[in-house]
N, C-alpha and C positions, 0 to 999 in steps of 0.2 A: 863759628864757621869762618875759616880762613878766606874763602872766596867772597863771602858777604862783607867781611871787614875790608878786603881790598877794594871792593866797589865803593863802600862808604867813605874810604879814605880819599877817593878820587884819583888813585894812582894806577888804575887798571886801564888797559887798552882793549878790553873785551868789546865785542859787538853788543848791540842792544839786547838781543835775546839772552846771551850768556851773562849779561849784567843783571837782568831781571830774574833769571832762573833761581838763584839762591834764595830769593824772597817769596817765591810762590809756594803755597801750601796751606797756611792757616785758613784763608778764606775759602779754599776748596772744601775743607772739612766742614766749615760753617755752612757752606752753600747747600749741603745735603739736606738741611732742615727745610729748604725751600722747594725741594722736589721729592718730598716724602709721600707716602700713600694718601695722607689727608689732602694733599694738593691734587692727586689723581681724581678723587671724588668730586671736588669743587670745580676743577677745570673742565672735566668731562660733562658735568651737569650744565655748566655755563654754555659750552659749545653745543650740546644736544638741544638745549631749550631755546637759545637765542642766536645760534649761528656765530658769526664773527663779531656780533654787536659789542660784546664786553671785552674785546681784546685790549682796548686802551686801558682798562682797569689793571690788567697784568703788567703793562708797560709802566704805569704810574706806581704800582706796588713795588716793582723791581727797583725803581729809582729811590723809593723810600728805604728799601732794604739796604741799598748801597750806603746811604747816609748813616743808618743806625749801626751797621756792622763796622763801618769805618771808625765810628766813635768808640766802639767796644775794643777794636784792635788798638786804637790810639791810647786808650786807658792802660792797657797792659804794657805797652811800650814805654809810656811816660813814667809810670809809677813802679813797675816791677811787681805789681799785685794784680790779682784778678778781681772782678766785680764783687763776688761774695766776700773776699778778704777786705776789700775797701769798706763794704757795709759793716763788717765786724769791727773794723778799726774806728769808724766815725759815728756809728749809730749807737743808741743806748741798748743795753743787753736785752731787755724784753722785746724791743723792736727786732733785734737780730734773730732771736728765737722764733718770733712770729714769721719773719721773712724766710727763715730756714724751713719751717714746716710747710709753708705754702710752696716754696721752691721744690721741696721733695715731692709734693703732690703733682706739681707741674712736670717734673722729670718722669714720674711714673706714668702720667697721662700721655706724655710724649712717647715713651717706650711702648705703651699700649697700642698706639696707632701704628708704630713702626713694626712691632712684632706681628700684629694682625695682618698688615699689608704683606709682609714676607710670608706668613703662613698661608694666606690666600694665594700668593704667587706659587708656592710649593704645591698647593692643592690643584691649581689650574694646570700646571705643567706636568706634574707627576701623579695626580689623582690620589694623593695621600691625605689622611685625616688632618684637620686643622691642628690638633694637639701635637701630632708628630712634626708638623711643619714648624710649630712654635718651638719645640725642643731643638730641632735642627738649626733654627734661627739663633737660639741661645748658644749652641755649640760654636757656630760660625762666628758669632759676635765675640765670644771669649778668645777664639783663635786670632781674629783680627786685632783685638785689643792687646793680645800677647806680644804684638810687634813693638809695643811701647818700650819694652826692655832694651831694644836695639837702637833707641833714639827716636827722634820725631820724624826723620826723613822716610823710613820704611812705611810707617803708618800713613803719612801724608801721600806717599806714592800710591798705596793701595786704594785709599779713599778717592784720590784724584782719578785713578784708573776706573773705578766703579762709576764715578760721575760721567766719565767719558763714554762708558758703555751705555748708560741711560741716554745720553745725548745722541749717540749713534743710533740707538733704537728709534728715537723720534725723528731723526733725519730720514730713516727708512720709512717710518709711518707717513711722514709728510710727502715723500716721493710717491708712495702708493696712493695717497689721497688725491694728488694732483689739484691742489686748491687754487682758488681764483686770487692770484697775487695782487692784482690792483685793488680788489675789495679788501684784502687783508691790510694793505698799506693804508687805506682810508680809515678803517676801523681801529688801527693801532694808534692813531693820533687824534681822532675826532671823538670827543666824549658824546655818547648818546645813551638813552634809555628807551625801554619799550614797556611802560606800565610799572606798577608797584612791584611786581615779582622780580623784574630785572634789577630794580634798585636794591631789593633785599639780597639778591644773589651777588650783585656787585659789592655790597657791604660785606658779604661773607668772604669774597676773594680778597678785598682790601683789608678787612678787619683781621684776617689771619696772616697778614704779611709778615709781621715780626713775631717770631717765636721766642718766648722768654728764655728758654733753656739755652738757645744758641747765643743769646746776648751774654749770658754768664760764661759760656764756653769760649767764645772768641777772644775775650780778654785773657783767658788762661793760656790760649795757644800762642799768644805773642809775648807774654810777660817775661819769659826767660829764654826765648828762642834765640834772639840776637840781642845781647846786652851792650848798650853804649850809653855814655853820659855826656859826651861833648854835644853842646846845643846844635852845632852845624850838622853833625852826624845823625843826631836825633831827627831833625827835620828831613834829612835825606832818607833815613830809614822809613819814616812814615810815608813819604812819597812813594817809595817802592811797595810798601804794604797797601797803600791806596790803590796802586795798580793791580795788586793781587786781588783786592776786593772787586774792582771793576771787571776784571776778566772772569773771576769765578761766579760772581752774581750775574754777569752777562750771560754766561752759559746756562745758569739756573733759570734766568728769565726766558731764554730761548726754549728750554724744555717745557716750561709752563705754557708758553704761547703755543708750542707745537701740540701739546695735549688738547688745548681748546680748538686749535685748527683741525686736528684729526677728528674730534667729536663733531665739529661743525660740518666738515666735508663729508662725513659718513652718516651719522645719525640724524642731524638736522636736515640734510639734503634728502634723506630717505623718508622723512616724516616721522622718525622715531624720536619724539620729543621727551619721552619719559624713561630714560635709561637710569634706573634707580640704584643699581649696585655695580661693584667692580666685576662681579661674575656676569651680569647682564652685558656689560661692555665687551667682555672677552667673547661671550657666545655670539653676540650680534655682529662683531667684526668679521667673523669667518664667512658668513654668506654674503656680506657686503664687499669685502676686499680679498677674500681668500684666506686659506689656512696660515699663510706666512704672517699676515698682519696680526692675527690673534696670538700667535706664538711670540712675535716681537713684543706685543703689549704685555703678555704674561712675564716674559723675561725682564722687561724694564721694571715691572711692578716688583718682581722678586729682588732684583738688584737694588731698587730703591728702598725696599724694606730692610734688606740686610745692611746696607750702608748707613741708613738713617737710624737703625736700632743700635749700631755701633756708636754713632755720634750721640744719641740719646743717653746711652749708658755712660759715655765719657762725661757728659754734662752732669749726670748724677754724682759721679766721683768728685768733680770740681765743686759742686754745690755742698756736698757733705763735708769735704775737707776745708773749704773756704769759710763757711759759716761757723762750723764747730771748732775748727783748728785742732782736731783730734786725729791721731794716727789710727786709722781703722784698716784692717786687712783688705787688700785690693779685691779679693774674691767676694768678701762680704758686701763691700760697697756696690759691686756689680750685681750681686744677687738681689739686694734690696730693691734696686731699680727694675730688674727683670721679673721678679716673682709675681707682682700683680698682673702682668700681661699673661703669664702662663696660667694663672688662676682663672682669668676671664675666659680664656680659650677653653679651659677644662670645664667651666660651667656651661659653655655652649651658647653664649650670646651671639646674636646676629652681627657679623663683622662690620658691614658698612654702617649700620646704625650706631654701633659702638665707636666707630671712627668719628662720627659726628659728635657724640657725647664727649669724647676726649678733646675735641677742638673747643668745646664750650668750657671745659675745665682749664684749658690753656689760656682762654680769654681772661680768666680771673687773675692770672699771674703776670700779665703783660705790664700793668702800671708799676708793679713792684720791682721790675728789672729795668724798665725804660726810664722812669723818672730819676732813680738814683744815678743812672749812667749819665744823663744830661747834667744833673746837679754837680757831679764830680768833674766832668770834662769842661765845664764852664768856669772852674776855679783855677786861677793862676797859681795859687800857693800849692796846689796839688799837681797840676799839669806842666808848670813851667813854660818852656817855649812852645809846647804843643797845645796850649790852652785854645779852646774854641774861639774863633772870631765872632764878632757880634752877629754877623749874617748867619754863620753856621749854627749858633745857639738859637737864633730866631727860627730858622728852618727846622731845627730839631724839635723845638717846643711845638711848632705848628704840626709837624708830622705826628708827634706823640699825642697831641690833643685830638687829632683826627682819628688815629688808630684806637685810642681809648674810648672816644665817643662812639665809634662804630661797634666796638666790642660790647659796650653797654647796651647799645641798641639791639644787637644780636641776642644778648642774654635776655633782654626784656621780651624779645619775640619768642624765644624758646620757652621761658617760664610763664608767658601769658597765652601760649598756644597760637601765636601769630604765624 
């Protein structure tokens, strides 16, 4: 990109916005994973059950997401390889095959959540069967991914626009709710719990912060987007990509916070503490806030499902190509990721419960993406001038340990009936 190279050379007189613009995009695609239908369920349950109490968990989760996604973006910039390709290069073959199988399961579980969310959105808005909604989701996903043939910019623009629509929907929801801003400011920064159930739900929000599929994907989005080798330009490029991460993840954090605020300002305030499904949330919003609120909620859910299913399918492509290093037809790679989702809808499993199960599957995959990412980015022989500082590495291991521990705790709760 000529505009990006001019900025990196330091020879441009562009204003700040025009200097930043060529570097925005990869993190916006990655940020979709943080506002997918699985987040809808967790945030709405948190707000309905405990009001604004757990808002600080979303703030903390978002800061962790910024760190991890920045490391993934940096890996692609520094090495020219994505995380699956790095694993294939540096790990023994049996380990690579095991990681590939687990990553494929994770990609399918991811698409399962996204497809179900979009199908529920189609059903709520247009009263069509879930299976037809799933098929429409597959068609739209193929169409959006077809933009890849025209370069990365059109795809980034479409995904960023979809993220903008979701954010706009929750701006509208927040205005309709008229929340207590002083209470929100307090709970956003003061950690508090209210009994064991709030601790478990906080663990659910925090433990699902980092999605393994988007760790793999982000490194692929930056690996060949803007290629530079000069150390000074590399550092400058990473600073701009870091700004991309902060802006995109900041928007995702706002959307997650707005979900919880909406649930707290409506369901919790009305004494409706047991909003169990996405359909319940849609139906209950109408008498509380009017028809506009329920429609805005359904539209945001549909857009979230469509955009995140696209990102989930992209992750499946990166995983299969990166670990196997095989040339597989694009349509086949996409179909492998989508097919389980359509089969689950065809069987007729309950959507919200299936969303929860998919999040459990994702928990298994987190260490296998997060640990290699930190191992690679802390090595100077791999990263060169973009190697992690000691502080960054220490923070990354702390975050990884916390996320992995919480996911182990959640899995224990699930399998022991806790």
